C-alpha positions as CSV (number, residue, x, y, z in Angstrom):
1,M,85.1,90.9,90.6
2,R,85.9,94.2,92.2
3,H,88.6,95.5,94.3
4,H,88.9,97.1,97.8
5,C,91.1,100.0,98.9
6,G,94.5,101.6,99.2
7,L,96.3,103.2,102.1
8,F,99.0,105.7,102.5
9,G,100.4,107.6,105.4
10,I,103.5,109.7,106.3
11,A,104.7,111.0,109.6
12,G,107.1,113.9,110.0
13,H,107.5,115.6,106.6
14,P,106.7,119.2,105.9
15,D,105.3,118.2,102.5
16,A,103.1,115.3,103.8
17,A,99.9,116.3,102.0
18,R,101.5,116.4,98.5
19,L,103.4,113.2,99.2
20,T,100.2,111.5,100.3
21,Y,98.5,112.6,97.1
22,L,101.4,111.0,95.0
23,G,101.2,107.9,97.1
24,L,97.5,107.5,96.5
25,Y,97.9,108.3,92.8
26,A,100.5,105.4,92.6
27,Q,97.8,103.2,94.2
28,Q,94.8,104.3,92.2
29,H,94.4,100.8,90.8
30,R,93.3,99.7,94.3
31,G,90.1,101.9,94.2
32,Q,88.5,104.5,92.0
33,E,85.3,105.5,93.7
34,S,86.6,108.1,96.1
35,A,89.7,109.5,97.7
36,G,90.5,111.3,100.9
37,I,93.3,112.9,102.9
38,V,93.5,113.9,106.6
39,T,96.5,115.9,107.9
40,R,97.4,117.4,111.2
41,D,100.0,119.4,113.0
42,D,100.4,119.8,116.8
43,R,97.1,121.7,117.1
44,A,94.4,120.7,114.6
45,F,93.3,118.1,112.0
46,K,92.3,119.0,108.4
47,R,90.2,116.8,106.1
48,S,89.6,116.9,102.4
49,V,87.7,114.1,100.5
50,G,85.6,113.6,97.4
51,M,84.2,111.2,94.9
52,G,86.2,110.1,91.9
53,L,89.9,109.7,91.1
54,V,92.7,111.3,93.1
55,T,93.5,113.7,90.3
56,D,89.8,114.7,90.2
57,V,89.5,115.2,94.0
58,F,92.6,117.1,94.8
59,T,93.7,120.4,93.2
60,R,96.8,122.3,94.1
61,R,94.9,124.7,96.2
62,R,93.3,121.8,98.2
63,L,96.7,120.3,98.8
64,E,98.0,123.7,99.9
65,E,95.1,124.0,102.4
66,L,96.0,120.6,103.8
67,A,99.7,121.6,104.4
68,N,100.8,119.8,107.7
69,P,103.6,117.4,108.7
70,F,101.4,114.3,109.4
71,A,98.9,112.7,106.9
72,I,97.0,109.6,106.1
73,G,95.1,109.0,102.8
74,H,92.7,106.5,101.3
75,V,91.4,105.4,97.9
76,R,88.3,103.4,98.0
77,Y,86.3,100.7,96.3
78,S,83.2,100.0,98.4
79,T,83.2,96.3,99.6
80,T,81.0,97.1,102.7
81,G,78.7,100.2,102.5
82,S,77.5,102.0,99.4
83,C,79.3,104.2,97.0
84,H,78.3,107.5,98.6
85,E,80.0,110.6,100.0
86,V,79.2,109.8,103.6
87,N,81.4,106.6,103.3
88,I,84.6,108.4,102.0
89,Q,87.6,107.7,104.1
90,P,89.6,108.6,106.1
91,L,86.9,109.0,108.6
92,L,87.5,111.9,111.1
93,V,85.8,111.9,114.4
94,N,85.9,113.6,117.8
95,Y,85.8,111.5,120.9
96,S,86.8,111.8,124.5
97,R,90.5,111.7,123.7
98,G,90.4,114.3,121.0
99,Q,90.2,113.7,117.3
100,V,91.2,110.6,115.4
101,A,91.2,109.8,111.7
102,V,90.9,106.1,110.4
103,A,91.5,104.6,107.0
104,H,90.8,100.9,106.4
105,N,91.4,98.3,103.7
106,G,89.6,94.9,104.2
107,N,86.3,93.5,105.5
108,L,85.2,93.0,109.1
109,I,83.0,90.0,109.2
110,N,81.7,90.7,112.8
111,A,80.9,94.4,111.9
112,G,77.1,93.8,111.8
113,L,77.0,92.2,115.1
114,L,79.2,94.9,116.8
115,R,77.1,97.6,115.2
116,K,73.8,96.2,116.4
117,E,75.3,95.8,119.9
118,Y,76.4,99.5,120.0
119,E,73.2,100.8,118.6
120,E,71.2,99.0,121.1
121,H,73.2,100.9,123.7
122,G,72.5,104.3,122.1
123,A,75.4,104.7,119.7
124,I,74.8,106.7,116.5
125,F,76.4,105.7,113.3
126,N,76.9,108.3,110.5
127,T,78.1,105.9,107.8
128,T,77.2,102.4,106.4
129,S,80.8,101.3,106.3
130,D,82.2,98.6,108.5
131,T,85.2,101.0,109.3
132,E,83.0,103.1,111.6
133,V,82.7,100.1,114.1
134,I,86.4,100.7,114.8
135,V,85.8,104.2,115.8
136,H,83.1,103.2,118.3
137,L,85.2,100.5,119.8
138,L,88.0,103.1,120.2
139,A,85.6,105.5,122.0
140,N,84.2,102.7,124.4
141,P,85.1,103.7,128.0
142,A,86.2,100.0,128.6
143,H,89.0,100.6,126.0
144,L,90.2,104.1,126.6
145,D,92.7,103.5,129.2
146,K,94.4,100.5,127.8
147,R,98.1,100.8,127.4
148,Y,97.8,100.4,123.6
149,P,94.3,101.4,122.8
150,A,94.4,100.9,119.1
151,A,95.9,97.5,119.3
152,H,93.5,96.5,122.0
153,V,90.5,97.6,120.0
154,L,91.7,95.7,116.8
155,S,91.9,92.5,118.8
156,H,88.0,92.7,119.0
157,L,87.8,92.5,115.2
158,Q,87.3,89.5,113.0
159,G,88.1,89.5,109.4
160,A,90.6,91.3,107.2
161,Y,92.0,94.8,108.0
162,S,95.1,96.9,107.2
163,V,94.4,100.1,108.9
164,L,95.9,103.5,109.6
165,F,95.0,105.8,112.5
166,L,96.1,109.4,112.9
167,F,96.0,110.5,116.6
168,P,96.9,113.9,118.0
169,N,100.4,112.6,118.9
170,R,101.1,109.6,116.6
171,M,100.2,107.6,113.5
172,V,99.4,103.9,113.9
173,A,99.7,101.3,111.1
174,A,98.2,97.9,111.9
175,R,97.5,94.6,110.1
176,D,95.1,91.8,111.1
177,P,96.6,88.5,112.6
178,Y,96.2,86.7,109.3
179,G,97.8,89.3,107.2
180,F,95.2,89.2,104.5
181,R,96.0,92.6,103.0
182,P,99.5,94.0,102.5
183,L,100.9,96.9,104.5
184,V,104.5,98.1,104.3
185,L,106.7,100.7,106.0
186,G,109.3,102.9,104.4
187,R,111.6,105.8,105.2
188,M,112.4,109.2,103.6
189,D,115.7,110.8,103.5
190,N,114.7,113.2,106.2
191,G,113.8,110.4,108.5
192,A,110.0,110.6,107.9
193,V,108.2,107.2,108.2
194,V,105.9,106.2,105.4
195,V,103.2,103.6,105.3
196,A,101.4,102.1,102.2
197,S,99.5,99.3,100.9
198,E,102.0,98.7,98.2
199,T,105.7,99.4,97.7
200,C,105.0,101.1,94.2
201,A,103.8,104.1,96.4
202,F,107.4,104.4,97.7
203,D,108.9,104.5,94.3
204,I,107.0,107.7,93.3
205,I,108.2,109.7,96.3
206,D,111.8,108.2,96.5
207,A,111.1,106.5,99.9
208,K,113.2,103.4,100.7
209,F,111.4,100.2,101.8
210,W,111.9,99.4,105.4
211,R,109.8,96.4,106.3
212,E,106.3,95.0,106.3
213,V,103.9,95.5,109.1
214,E,103.8,92.0,110.4
215,P,100.5,90.1,110.8
216,G,98.9,90.9,114.2
217,E,101.2,94.0,114.6
218,A,100.4,97.6,115.2
219,V,103.3,100.0,114.6
220,A,103.0,103.4,116.4
221,I,105.0,106.3,114.9
222,Y,105.1,109.1,117.5
223,D,105.6,112.8,116.7
224,D,109.2,112.8,118.2
225,G,110.2,110.1,115.7
226,T,110.0,107.2,118.1
227,V,108.7,104.0,116.5
228,Q,107.1,101.4,118.7
229,S,105.9,97.8,117.8
230,Q,102.8,96.7,119.6
231,R,101.0,93.4,119.4
232,I,97.4,92.9,118.5
233,T,97.8,89.2,119.1
234,P,100.8,87.2,120.5
235,P,103.3,86.3,117.8
236,N,102.7,83.0,116.0
237,T,99.1,82.8,117.4
238,F,97.7,82.6,113.8
239,R,99.0,81.1,110.6
240,P,99.3,83.8,107.9
241,A,96.6,83.8,105.2
242,Y,97.9,86.3,102.7
243,C,95.4,87.0,99.9
244,I,96.6,85.2,96.8
245,F,94.6,87.6,94.6
246,E,96.9,90.4,95.5
247,Q,99.5,88.4,93.4
248,I,97.0,87.4,90.7
249,Y,95.3,90.6,90.0
250,F,95.2,93.4,92.5
251,A,98.7,94.7,93.1
252,D,100.8,96.7,90.7
253,P,103.4,94.4,88.9
254,A,106.1,96.9,90.1
255,S,105.2,96.3,93.8
256,D,106.7,93.7,96.2
257,V,103.7,92.1,98.0
258,F,104.2,89.6,100.8
259,G,107.9,89.8,100.2
260,E,107.8,88.9,96.5
261,N,107.8,90.9,93.3
262,V,104.3,90.7,91.7
263,H,105.6,90.7,88.1
264,E,107.9,87.7,88.9
265,V,105.1,85.8,90.6
266,R,102.7,86.3,87.7
267,T,105.3,85.4,85.1
268,A,105.9,82.2,87.0
269,M,102.2,81.4,87.1
270,G,102.1,81.9,83.3
271,A,105.1,79.6,82.8
272,R,103.5,76.9,85.0
273,L,100.3,77.2,83.1
274,A,102.2,76.5,79.9
275,T,103.5,73.3,81.3
276,E,100.0,72.2,82.6
277,A,98.1,73.1,79.5
278,P,100.2,73.2,76.3
279,V,98.6,73.8,72.9
280,D,99.9,74.5,69.4
281,A,99.2,78.1,68.3
282,D,100.6,81.0,66.3
283,A,100.8,83.5,69.2
284,V,100.3,84.0,72.8
285,V,98.3,87.2,73.7
286,A,97.1,88.7,76.9
287,I,93.8,90.1,77.9
288,P,95.3,93.3,79.4
289,N,96.4,94.7,81.6
290,C,97.0,92.2,84.5
291,A,97.4,89.1,82.4
292,R,100.5,90.5,80.4
293,C,102.9,89.2,83.0
294,A,101.4,85.7,82.9
295,A,101.2,85.7,79.0
296,L,105.0,86.6,78.9
297,G,105.7,83.6,81.1
298,Y,103.5,81.3,79.0
299,A,105.2,82.5,75.8
300,R,108.7,82.0,77.2
301,Q,108.0,78.6,78.5
302,S,106.1,77.4,75.4
303,G,108.4,79.0,72.9
304,I,105.4,80.4,71.1
305,P,105.7,84.2,70.1
306,Y,104.2,86.7,72.3
307,G,101.9,89.1,70.4
308,R,99.6,92.1,71.1
309,A,96.0,91.6,70.2
310,F,94.6,94.6,72.1
311,I,95.5,98.3,72.3
312,T,94.5,99.6,75.7
313,S,93.1,103.1,76.4
314,H,94.7,104.6,79.4
315,Y,91.7,106.9,80.0
316,A,89.2,104.2,80.9
317,G,89.1,102.7,84.4
318,R,89.6,99.1,85.4
319,S,86.3,97.3,84.5
320,F,86.7,95.0,87.5
321,I,86.1,97.8,90.0
322,M,83.4,99.6,88.2
323,P,80.3,99.6,90.5
324,E,77.7,98.2,88.0
325,Q,77.8,95.5,85.2
326,N,76.6,97.9,82.5
327,Q,79.4,100.3,83.4
328,R,81.9,97.5,83.2
329,N,80.6,96.4,79.8
330,L,80.9,99.9,78.5
331,T,84.3,100.4,80.0
332,V,85.6,97.2,78.2
333,K,84.4,98.7,74.9
334,M,86.0,102.0,75.5
335,K,89.2,100.4,76.9
336,L,90.2,97.8,74.3
337,N,90.7,97.9,70.5
338,V,91.7,94.8,68.6
339,I,94.9,94.8,66.4
340,K,93.5,92.9,63.5
341,P,96.7,91.7,61.7
342,T,97.7,90.0,65.0
343,V,94.3,88.2,65.2
344,K,93.0,87.5,61.7
345,G,93.4,83.9,60.6
346,K,95.6,83.1,63.6
347,R,95.5,80.4,66.3
348,L,95.6,82.3,69.5
349,I,96.5,81.3,73.0
350,V,94.7,84.0,75.0
351,V,95.9,84.4,78.7
352,E,93.6,85.8,81.3
353,D,94.5,86.4,84.9
354,S,91.1,85.2,86.3
355,V,87.5,84.7,85.3
356,V,84.9,85.6,87.8
357,R,81.4,86.3,86.3
358,G,82.7,85.5,82.8
359,T,80.8,88.3,81.2
360,T,83.7,90.7,80.4
361,T,85.9,87.8,79.3
362,R,83.2,86.6,77.0
363,G,82.9,90.1,75.4
364,K,86.7,90.1,74.8
365,I,86.6,86.8,73.2
366,G,83.7,87.9,71.0
367,T,85.8,90.9,69.7
368,L,88.6,88.4,68.8
369,R,86.2,86.2,66.9
370,A,84.8,89.3,65.2
371,A,88.3,90.2,64.1
372,G,88.9,86.9,62.4
373,A,90.7,84.6,64.9
374,K,90.9,81.1,63.5
375,E,91.2,79.5,66.9
376,I,91.0,80.8,70.5
377,H,92.5,78.7,73.3
378,L,91.9,80.4,76.7
379,R,94.4,79.9,79.4
380,V,93.5,81.3,82.9
381,A,96.5,82.0,85.3
382,S,94.4,81.1,88.4
383,P,92.0,78.3,89.4
384,P,88.2,78.5,89.0
385,I,86.7,80.8,91.4
386,Q,83.8,78.8,93.1
387,H,83.4,80.3,96.5
388,P,82.6,83.8,97.9
389,C,85.2,86.0,99.6
390,Y,84.4,87.6,103.0
391,F,87.7,89.4,103.4
392,G,87.6,92.4,101.1
393,I,87.0,91.2,97.5
394,D,83.6,92.1,96.1
395,F,82.5,88.8,94.6
396,P,80.5,87.9,97.8
397,T,77.8,85.5,96.4
398,R,78.1,82.1,94.7
399,E,75.5,83.1,92.1
400,E,77.9,85.7,90.7
401,L,80.6,83.1,90.0
402,V,80.5,81.4,86.7
403,A,82.5,78.4,88.0
404,H,80.2,77.8,90.9
405,E,77.3,76.5,88.6
406,K,79.2,75.4,85.5
407,N,82.0,72.9,84.9
408,V,85.0,73.7,82.7
409,E,83.4,72.4,79.6
410,E,80.2,74.4,80.2
411,I,82.4,77.5,80.8
412,R,84.3,76.9,77.7
413,A,81.0,76.8,75.7
414,Y,79.7,79.9,77.4
415,L,82.8,81.8,76.6
416,G,83.0,80.7,73.1
417,V,86.6,79.4,73.0
418,D,88.0,76.3,71.4
419,S,89.7,75.1,74.6
420,L,90.0,76.3,78.2
421,H,92.3,75.4,81.0
422,Y,92.8,76.9,84.4
423,L,96.0,76.8,86.5
424,S,95.8,74.3,89.3
425,I,95.8,75.2,92.9
426,E,99.0,73.3,93.4
427,G,100.5,74.9,90.3
428,M,99.6,78.4,91.6
429,L,101.0,77.9,95.0
430,A,104.2,76.5,93.5
431,C,104.9,79.9,92.1
432,V,105.1,81.8,95.4
433,K,108.0,81.5,97.8
434,H,105.9,81.4,101.0
435,P,104.7,78.0,101.8
436,G,101.3,77.5,100.2
437,R,99.6,77.1,103.6
438,H,100.5,80.8,104.2
439,Y,98.1,81.9,101.5
440,C,94.3,82.3,101.6
441,T,92.9,80.2,98.7
442,A,89.3,80.1,99.9
443,C,87.8,81.5,96.8
444,F,89.2,78.5,94.9
445,S,89.1,75.7,97.6
446,G,86.4,76.8,99.9
447,Q,88.7,76.3,102.8
448,Y,88.5,79.5,104.8
449,P,91.2,80.4,107.4
450,M,88.5,81.3,110.0
451,N,84.9,80.5,110.7
452,V,82.6,82.9,108.8
453,D,79.4,82.6,111.0
454,H,77.9,86.1,110.3
455,P,79.2,87.3,106.9
456,V,78.5,90.9,106.0
457,S,77.2,91.6,102.5
458,K,78.1,94.8,100.8
459,F,74.9,96.6,101.7
460,A,74.2,94.8,105.0
461,L,74.9,97.9,107.1
462,E,72.5,100.0,105.1
463,R,69.7,101.1,107.5
464,F,67.0,99.1,105.8
465,Q,68.9,95.8,106.0
466,L,70.2,95.8,109.6
467,Q,67.4,93.3,110.6
468,M,69.5,90.6,109.1
469,F,71.5,90.6,112.3
470,E,68.5,90.1,114.5
């Protein structure tokens, strides 16, 4: 399993570039392949992007060169389009209305069909990312003179998107009608408006949370400070389908996502798991980092002491979002060291947030066995992942999912644990405040909130694969 992207934008602050850098740094967990910032004043745009982490891409000098009062930024994990410099966001293009920068989090399932249509009419694409389709829609003469062009263009898209535009006179933040991906608004003391994928980005710059961008809404922040809500779709046209994996894995525990604190939701999932799958043991331990909250909940509910079995290196990236399996395996070895006195001769309840391919979990279990664990009872704080995601999570094929071909007993044997239990779908949804029907659980249940007639695989828009849309 791999992640997607993080967005940050700020309108009306003299230090916008540096604040965007900090906002992206706070959301580095959402993507580690590349980072970019586009800024502007009332005359011109500036763009600076690069491969790697935010701290690798941006030096003090580069931030000084970006100095402007309006900015949007992006950290990327590639879910559509290869990991290559040409696909770094924000994109910055010239069209008949001037320049525009675009940054996108999500997956557009009709991107392949739209791109094929535009190319047949002579359009030239410079990237292999689905995001570039948005730019071509925006430049289409049929859309140029609409009252709210960005909102109008987004109504032509199918799939998941939280998106930021930077126009010559405004910044626009928008969210798809299902609200798959989070997008929140904040304010600075000087009145500047801030946009981010997660509220943890507000904490680092002392911005105050204002509200969420609603599903199906585009919020335009004009240079004079005027804020205008525009509709992509009429209110209540679609039922929300918030991605439950934001709560399970992706988001920072300090963030409030979909109106709920992530740490509290994960702790509740761990507690529910303890009631659904009790077992006698000496200690409850987490496979860090995301499972710590759930492990705490399990320990509190069960009364079994919480222990630390692993020491985590803070200098290795998240294995989930590494682009290749061999990199993920090496990252796990670099990242985790076993605390042997916690493990040797002990009966352990090991809490994991999710099991996707099973390869990294199996490796971690192996290190606990090698350290002398007497028993290992794996408890997973989410249901078995049996179906692909088409909305921005990079486990797009059934063949990659260990739970698609194997039942729970077969997975238990494959992972090498003494017992295995997953949180039920009903138990998972009981831990969130929104009604369960407001969350997308398709990767567990196979019930997708929309028809997926032409799914786009990660490399479908590479030049050599475009024939798949014919």
